[in-house]
The first five atom37 places (N, CA, C, CB, O) and aatype in JSON, in Angstrom:
{
  "aatype": [12, 11, 10, 15, 3, 5, 19, 1, 14, 9, 15, 18, 10, 11, 0, 8, 0, 14, 6, 19, 9, 1, 3, 10, 16, 6, 2, 5, 5, 14, 19, 19, 9, 16, 10, 8, 7, 6, 0, 11, 0, 19, 10, 5, 3, 9, 0, 15, 13, 6, 6, 16, 5, 6, 16, 10, 0, 10, 10, 11, 19, 10, 0, 10, 16, 7, 11, 0, 9, 0, 3, 7, 11, 19, 6, 14, 19, 0, 7, 0, 13, 0, 1, 9, 1, 3, 1, 10, 11, 2],
  "atom_mask": [
    [1, 1, 1, 1, 1],
    [1, 1, 1, 1, 1],
    [1, 1, 1, 1, 1],
    [1, 1, 1, 1, 1],
    [1, 1, 1, 1, 1],
    [1, 1, 1, 1, 1],
    [1, 1, 1, 1, 1],
    [1, 1, 1, 1, 1],
    [1, 1, 1, 1, 1],
    [1, 1, 1, 1, 1],
    [1, 1, 1, 1, 1],
    [1, 1, 1, 1, 1],
    [1, 1, 1, 1, 1],
    [1, 1, 1, 1, 1],
    [1, 1, 1, 1, 1],
    [1, 1, 1, 1, 1],
    [1, 1, 1, 1, 1],
    [1, 1, 1, 1, 1],
    [1, 1, 1, 1, 1],
    [1, 1, 1, 1, 1],
    [1, 1, 1, 1, 1],
    [1, 1, 1, 1, 1],
    [1, 1, 1, 1, 1],
    [1, 1, 1, 1, 1],
    [1, 1, 1, 1, 1],
    [1, 1, 1, 1, 1],
    [1, 1, 1, 1, 1],
    [1, 1, 1, 1, 1],
    [1, 1, 1, 1, 1],
    [1, 1, 1, 1, 1],
    [1, 1, 1, 1, 1],
    [1, 1, 1, 1, 1],
    [1, 1, 1, 1, 1],
    [1, 1, 1, 1, 1],
    [1, 1, 1, 1, 1],
    [1, 1, 1, 1, 1],
    [1, 1, 1, 0, 1],
    [1, 1, 1, 1, 1],
    [1, 1, 1, 1, 1],
    [1, 1, 1, 1, 1],
    [1, 1, 1, 1, 1],
    [1, 1, 1, 1, 1],
    [1, 1, 1, 1, 1],
    [1, 1, 1, 1, 1],
    [1, 1, 1, 1, 1],
    [1, 1, 1, 1, 1],
    [1, 1, 1, 1, 1],
    [1, 1, 1, 1, 1],
    [1, 1, 1, 1, 1],
    [1, 1, 1, 1, 1],
    [1, 1, 1, 1, 1],
    [1, 1, 1, 1, 1],
    [1, 1, 1, 1, 1],
    [1, 1, 1, 1, 1],
    [1, 1, 1, 1, 1],
    [1, 1, 1, 1, 1],
    [1, 1, 1, 1, 1],
    [1, 1, 1, 1, 1],
    [1, 1, 1, 1, 1],
    [1, 1, 1, 1, 1],
    [1, 1, 1, 1, 1],
    [1, 1, 1, 1, 1],
    [1, 1, 1, 1, 1],
    [1, 1, 1, 1, 1],
    [1, 1, 1, 1, 1],
    [1, 1, 1, 0, 1],
    [1, 1, 1, 1, 1],
    [1, 1, 1, 1, 1],
    [1, 1, 1, 1, 1],
    [1, 1, 1, 1, 1],
    [1, 1, 1, 1, 1],
    [1, 1, 1, 0, 1],
    [1, 1, 1, 1, 1],
    [1, 1, 1, 1, 1],
    [1, 1, 1, 1, 1],
    [1, 1, 1, 1, 1],
    [1, 1, 1, 1, 1],
    [1, 1, 1, 1, 1],
    [1, 1, 1, 0, 1],
    [1, 1, 1, 1, 1],
    [1, 1, 1, 1, 1],
    [1, 1, 1, 1, 1],
    [1, 1, 1, 1, 1],
    [1, 1, 1, 1, 1],
    [1, 1, 1, 1, 1],
    [1, 1, 1, 1, 1],
    [1, 1, 1, 1, 1],
    [1, 1, 1, 1, 1],
    [1, 1, 1, 1, 1],
    [1, 1, 1, 1, 1]
  ],
  "atom_positions": [
    [[145.5, 125.19, 63.17], [146.86, 124.15, 63.1], [146.82, 123.71, 64.86], [148.75, 125.17, 62.49], [146.79, 124.32, 65.93]],
    [[146.85, 122.63, 64.49], [146.85, 121.41, 65.95], [147.95, 121.63, 66.39], [146.76, 119.65, 65.76], [148.74, 122.06, 65.54]],
    [[148.33, 121.52, 67.39], [149.43, 121.58, 68.35], [150.04, 120.27, 68.04], [149.01, 121.79, 69.91], [151.2, 120.35, 68.47]],
    [[149.86, 119.15, 67.54], [150.17, 118.06, 67.47], [150.89, 117.85, 66.02], [149.04, 117.32, 67.79], [151.29, 116.73, 65.7]],
    [[151.04, 119.02, 65.13], [151.49, 119.37, 63.81], [152.47, 120.09, 64.12], [150.6, 120.02, 62.89], [153.18, 120.09, 63.11]],
    [[152.96, 120.71, 64.92], [154.42, 121.69, 65.79], [154.83, 120.96, 66.36], [154.32, 122.92, 66.83], [155.09, 121.49, 67.44]],
    [[155.06, 120.19, 66.37], [155.94, 118.53, 67.14], [157.32, 118.36, 66.56], [155.06, 116.77, 66.65], [157.36, 117.24, 66.05]],
    [[158.49, 118.99, 66.42], [159.68, 118.62, 66.16], [160.61, 118.37, 67.21], [160.11, 119.42, 65.41], [160.4, 119.0, 68.25]],
    [[161.42, 117.74, 67.18], [162.52, 116.84, 67.56], [163.67, 118.16, 67.71], [162.89, 115.46, 66.25], [163.6, 119.13, 66.95]],
    [[164.72, 118.08, 68.77], [165.75, 119.14, 68.62], [166.74, 119.28, 67.36], [166.56, 119.01, 69.74], [167.19, 120.26, 66.76]],
    [[166.93, 117.47, 67.17], [167.63, 118.03, 65.84], [166.89, 118.86, 64.81], [168.12, 116.91, 65.07], [167.31, 119.88, 64.28]],
    [[165.92, 118.35, 64.64], [165.38, 119.55, 63.26], [165.6, 120.93, 63.82], [163.46, 119.49, 62.77], [166.02, 121.82, 63.09]],
    [[165.32, 121.14, 65.07], [165.51, 122.43, 65.23], [167.61, 122.9, 65.37], [164.43, 122.72, 66.77], [167.99, 123.99, 64.93]],
    [[168.11, 122.4, 65.68], [169.28, 122.6, 65.52], [169.62, 122.67, 63.52], [169.98, 121.36, 66.51], [170.29, 123.55, 62.96]],
    [[169.01, 121.6, 62.91], [169.28, 121.93, 61.62], [168.45, 122.84, 60.47], [169.41, 120.82, 61.21], [168.83, 122.81, 59.3]],
    [[167.54, 123.49, 60.8], [166.37, 123.94, 60.59], [166.16, 125.73, 61.29], [165.41, 122.73, 61.26], [165.47, 126.54, 60.67]],
    [[166.75, 126.05, 62.39], [166.78, 127.15, 63.36], [166.13, 128.43, 62.57], [168.38, 127.45, 63.89], [165.09, 128.91, 63.02]],
    [[166.62, 128.88, 61.59], [166.31, 130.03, 61.05], [164.85, 129.85, 60.44], [167.38, 130.42, 60.07], [164.06, 130.8, 60.48]],
    [[164.49, 128.58, 59.85], [163.37, 128.07, 59.17], [162.05, 128.4, 60.33], [163.66, 126.33, 58.75], [161.12, 129.2, 60.37]],
    [[162.47, 127.46, 61.07], [161.57, 127.53, 62.33], [161.47, 128.9, 63.25], [162.08, 126.41, 63.26], [160.69, 128.93, 64.2]],
    [[162.28, 129.97, 62.93], [161.9, 131.32, 63.56], [161.04, 131.77, 62.95], [162.79, 132.28, 63.66], [160.0, 132.26, 63.39]],
    [[161.53, 131.62, 61.43], [160.19, 132.58, 60.71], [159.28, 132.18, 60.62], [160.14, 133.02, 59.53], [158.39, 132.99, 60.36]],
    [[158.8, 130.51, 60.77], [157.46, 130.25, 60.87], [156.85, 130.78, 62.27], [157.26, 128.76, 60.66], [155.65, 131.0, 62.4]],
    [[157.82, 130.96, 63.35], [156.99, 131.36, 64.7], [156.29, 132.27, 64.05], [157.78, 131.95, 66.11], [155.08, 132.27, 63.87]],
    [[157.22, 133.2, 63.62], [156.59, 134.93, 63.48], [155.5, 135.14, 62.46], [157.83, 136.08, 62.94], [154.92, 136.22, 62.5]],
    [[155.17, 134.33, 61.63], [154.54, 134.0, 60.28], [153.33, 133.38, 60.74], [155.41, 133.02, 59.28], [152.28, 133.59, 60.13]],
    [[153.37, 132.66, 61.74], [152.1, 132.07, 61.99], [151.53, 131.98, 63.47], [152.18, 130.77, 61.46], [150.49, 131.36, 63.7]],
    [[152.18, 132.56, 64.35], [152.06, 132.26, 65.87], [151.64, 131.29, 65.98], [151.38, 132.99, 66.68], [150.43, 131.36, 66.18]],
    [[152.07, 130.17, 65.95], [151.84, 129.24, 66.39], [152.52, 127.93, 67.04], [151.35, 129.16, 65.74], [152.66, 126.88, 66.42]],
    [[152.95, 128.16, 68.42], [154.01, 126.99, 69.1], [154.34, 126.31, 68.67], [153.88, 126.31, 69.91], [153.64, 125.73, 67.84]],
    [[156.14, 125.75, 69.06], [156.63, 124.81, 68.2], [156.5, 124.23, 69.72], [158.11, 124.96, 67.13], [156.49, 124.95, 70.71]],
    [[156.38, 122.49, 69.74], [157.18, 121.48, 70.86], [158.33, 121.37, 70.12], [156.5, 119.86, 71.27], [158.64, 121.3, 68.93]],
    [[158.92, 121.37, 71.32], [160.64, 120.51, 70.87], [160.64, 119.85, 72.11], [162.42, 121.63, 70.62], [160.35, 120.17, 73.27]],
    [[161.24, 118.36, 71.27], [161.25, 117.14, 71.59], [162.43, 116.54, 72.34], [161.03, 116.56, 70.54], [162.74, 115.55, 71.67]],
    [[163.17, 116.63, 73.29], [164.15, 115.5, 73.19], [164.11, 113.2, 73.8], [165.26, 116.44, 74.14], [163.51, 112.61, 74.7]],
    [[164.87, 112.81, 72.91], [164.28, 111.29, 72.89], [163.21, 110.88, 73.26], [164.85, 110.51, 73.47], [162.86, 110.26, 74.26]],
    [[162.35, 111.54, 71.81], [160.61, 111.45, 71.96], [160.0, 112.25, 72.76], [0.0, 0.0, 0.0], [158.82, 112.5, 72.49]],
    [[160.66, 112.96, 74.11], [159.61, 113.32, 74.92], [159.8, 115.04, 74.69], [159.76, 112.65, 76.61], [160.73, 115.83, 74.48]],
    [[158.12, 115.07, 74.87], [158.69, 117.19, 74.59], [158.9, 117.67, 76.01], [157.06, 118.63, 73.78], [158.23, 117.38, 77.0]],
    [[160.64, 118.97, 75.89], [161.03, 119.41, 76.58], [160.64, 121.07, 76.92], [162.05, 118.99, 76.33], [160.76, 121.73, 77.95]],
    [[160.16, 121.38, 75.68], [160.27, 123.04, 75.66], [159.07, 123.71, 74.57], [162.03, 123.53, 75.04], [158.69, 122.94, 73.69]],
    [[158.64, 124.68, 74.6], [157.93, 125.39, 73.71], [158.37, 126.75, 73.09], [156.84, 125.54, 74.28], [158.45, 127.83, 73.69]],
    [[158.64, 126.47, 71.69], [158.77, 127.78, 71.28], [157.67, 128.52, 70.63], [159.75, 127.81, 70.51], [156.94, 128.07, 69.75]],
    [[157.62, 129.77, 71.17], [156.42, 130.6, 70.65], [157.28, 132.41, 70.25], [154.93, 130.63, 72.26], [158.1, 133.06, 70.9]],
    [[156.74, 132.61, 69.21], [157.33, 134.17, 68.41], [157.12, 135.22, 69.94], [155.9, 134.91, 66.57], [156.23, 134.99, 70.75]],
    [[157.95, 136.14, 70.06], [157.81, 137.26, 70.41], [156.12, 138.08, 71.46], [158.13, 137.72, 69.01], [155.72, 138.3, 72.6]],
    [[155.79, 138.19, 70.23], [154.39, 138.76, 69.98], [153.67, 138.08, 71.06], [153.73, 138.47, 68.47], [153.22, 138.73, 72.0]],
    [[153.54, 136.91, 70.97], [152.16, 135.87, 71.2], [153.16, 135.82, 73.03], [151.95, 133.71, 69.69], [152.53, 136.2, 74.02]],
    [[154.24, 135.47, 73.15], [154.89, 135.51, 74.56], [154.42, 136.39, 75.52], [156.22, 135.8, 74.5], [154.06, 136.27, 76.69]],
    [[154.54, 137.76, 74.31], [154.16, 139.24, 75.54], [152.8, 138.91, 75.64], [154.37, 141.21, 74.94], [152.66, 138.37, 76.73]],
    [[151.76, 138.95, 75.08], [150.2, 139.17, 75.31], [150.16, 137.89, 75.76], [149.12, 139.58, 74.02], [148.99, 137.49, 75.71]],
    [[150.95, 137.04, 76.19], [150.45, 136.24, 77.48], [150.97, 136.1, 78.68], [150.34, 135.13, 77.27], [150.6, 135.48, 79.69]],
    [[152.3, 137.09, 78.3], [152.47, 137.28, 80.31], [151.84, 138.76, 80.19], [154.64, 137.3, 81.3], [151.97, 139.45, 81.21]],
    [[151.32, 139.23, 79.31], [150.08, 140.57, 79.93], [149.14, 140.07, 80.74], [149.08, 141.34, 78.74], [148.88, 140.39, 81.9]],
    [[148.58, 139.13, 79.95], [147.19, 138.44, 80.57], [147.4, 137.48, 81.39], [146.28, 137.82, 79.62], [146.4, 136.96, 81.88]],
    [[148.59, 137.04, 81.73], [148.52, 136.38, 83.11], [148.41, 137.5, 84.27], [149.88, 135.43, 83.35], [147.63, 137.44, 85.22]],
    [[149.49, 138.73, 83.99], [149.52, 139.92, 84.84], [147.89, 140.16, 84.95], [150.45, 141.29, 84.14], [147.56, 140.29, 86.13]],
    [[147.11, 140.22, 84.29], [145.88, 141.01, 84.43], [145.36, 139.93, 85.04], [145.1, 141.65, 83.16], [144.53, 140.3, 85.87]],
    [[145.54, 138.2, 84.97], [144.92, 137.63, 85.64], [145.31, 137.76, 87.43], [145.01, 136.44, 84.97], [144.52, 137.8, 88.37]],
    [[146.67, 137.79, 87.42], [146.75, 137.87, 89.13], [146.24, 138.9, 89.74], [148.06, 137.9, 89.69], [146.05, 138.8, 90.95]],
    [[145.82, 140.37, 88.91], [145.27, 141.32, 90.01], [143.71, 141.01, 89.37], [145.95, 143.25, 90.02], [142.83, 141.73, 89.85]],
    [[143.53, 140.6, 88.96], [141.81, 139.82, 89.12], [141.96, 138.64, 90.46], [141.27, 138.65, 87.24], [141.04, 138.92, 91.23]],
    [[142.71, 137.52, 90.99], [142.75, 137.09, 91.24], [142.85, 137.73, 93.23], [143.31, 136.52, 90.27], [142.26, 137.36, 94.24]],
    [[143.96, 138.86, 92.97], [143.76, 139.26, 94.27], [143.08, 140.13, 94.48], [144.62, 139.5, 94.85], [142.98, 140.68, 95.58]],
    [[142.48, 140.42, 93.49], [141.09, 141.7, 93.93], [139.89, 140.78, 94.83], [140.04, 142.51, 92.04], [139.18, 141.2, 95.74]],
    [[139.92, 139.47, 94.26], [138.77, 138.73, 94.33], [138.88, 138.16, 95.84], [0.0, 0.0, 0.0], [137.91, 137.85, 96.52]],
    [[140.28, 138.08, 96.26], [140.79, 137.57, 97.76], [140.61, 139.15, 98.46], [142.76, 136.79, 97.82], [140.52, 139.19, 99.68]],
    [[140.57, 140.17, 97.84], [141.14, 140.9, 98.96], [139.18, 140.94, 99.27], [142.42, 142.68, 98.58], [138.69, 140.95, 100.4]],
    [[138.36, 140.96, 97.96], [137.06, 141.53, 98.4], [136.73, 139.88, 99.45], [135.73, 142.04, 96.72], [136.37, 140.1, 100.6]],
    [[136.81, 138.91, 99.17], [136.54, 137.51, 100.01], [137.19, 137.64, 101.85], [137.61, 136.03, 98.97], [136.67, 137.17, 102.86]],
    [[138.59, 138.52, 101.71], [138.99, 138.91, 102.95], [138.02, 139.71, 103.85], [140.11, 139.61, 102.77], [137.8, 139.65, 105.06]],
    [[137.4, 140.64, 102.64], [136.53, 141.71, 103.56], [137.46, 143.39, 103.73], [0.0, 0.0, 0.0], [137.31, 144.34, 104.5]],
    [[138.44, 143.1, 102.54], [139.65, 143.99, 102.55], [139.38, 145.27, 101.87], [140.84, 143.33, 101.87], [140.27, 146.12, 101.82]],
    [[137.88, 145.55, 101.17], [137.34, 146.43, 100.41], [136.13, 147.33, 101.27], [136.84, 145.64, 99.17], [135.44, 146.94, 102.21]],
    [[136.14, 148.33, 100.76], [134.59, 148.89, 101.35], [133.95, 149.97, 100.18], [134.82, 149.91, 103.08], [134.46, 150.56, 99.23]],
    [[132.85, 149.93, 100.63], [131.97, 150.48, 99.37], [132.61, 152.54, 99.2], [129.68, 150.24, 100.0], [133.04, 153.36, 100.0]],
    [[132.33, 152.53, 97.74], [133.38, 153.42, 97.62], [132.83, 155.01, 97.31], [134.32, 152.84, 96.46], [133.45, 155.9, 96.73]],
    [[131.39, 155.07, 97.92], [131.09, 155.85, 98.79], [131.51, 156.22, 99.89], [130.39, 155.69, 98.93], [131.75, 157.42, 100.03]],
    [[131.7, 155.35, 100.95], [132.87, 155.57, 102.16], [134.05, 156.16, 101.67], [0.0, 0.0, 0.0], [134.49, 157.28, 101.96]],
    [[134.73, 154.96, 100.56], [136.04, 155.64, 100.45], [136.06, 157.36, 100.1], [136.8, 154.83, 99.28], [136.71, 158.18, 100.74]],
    [[135.45, 157.56, 99.29], [135.73, 159.14, 98.69], [135.36, 159.84, 99.86], [134.77, 159.72, 97.27], [135.81, 160.98, 99.96]],
    [[134.57, 159.38, 100.86], [133.84, 160.34, 101.96], [135.65, 160.54, 102.57], [132.23, 159.36, 103.35], [136.29, 161.5, 102.15]],
    [[136.09, 159.88, 103.22], [137.2, 159.83, 103.85], [138.53, 160.35, 103.35], [137.3, 158.71, 104.11], [139.44, 160.76, 104.06]],
    [[138.51, 160.3, 102.36], [139.21, 161.18, 100.88], [139.34, 162.78, 101.2], [138.01, 161.05, 99.27], [140.24, 163.61, 101.22]],
    [[137.95, 162.73, 101.44], [137.12, 164.58, 100.87], [137.48, 164.8, 102.6], [134.52, 164.79, 100.11], [138.25, 165.75, 102.72]],
    [[137.21, 164.32, 103.63], [137.52, 164.05, 105.36], [138.86, 164.81, 105.28], [137.73, 162.12, 106.02], [139.13, 165.79, 105.99]],
    [[139.8, 164.19, 104.21], [141.38, 164.32, 104.35], [141.64, 165.74, 103.74], [142.3, 163.04, 103.46], [142.54, 166.44, 104.2]],
    [[140.92, 166.12, 102.8], [141.45, 167.23, 102.13], [141.22, 168.02, 102.96], [141.02, 167.59, 100.91], [142.2, 168.62, 103.41]],
    [[139.95, 168.34, 103.48], [139.46, 169.32, 104.06], [140.3, 169.65, 105.4], [138.08, 169.04, 104.23], [140.36, 170.8, 105.85]],
    [[140.98, 168.46, 106.04], [141.54, 169.14, 107.0], [143.65, 169.59, 106.85], [141.04, 168.06, 108.31], [144.21, 170.22, 107.74]]
  ]
}
């Protein structure tokens, strides 16, 4: 389904809120809410929202890892394990 098929004015949301919520849950397609003809908000089901948040968190971790590598803040695993072994011996 195209996103353009999911555009609704806020008046529609006010009059059909239970139906919109039910459709969100069943179809897992976001709904764009307009105010005076201008897109103002996006509604989505909770499962899709949580999935999006988890994906964003993973992308942030990847970005931070890439930055750490670029900044030279990482070391080869062999060296890290050797340092840990030395600490455990002492």
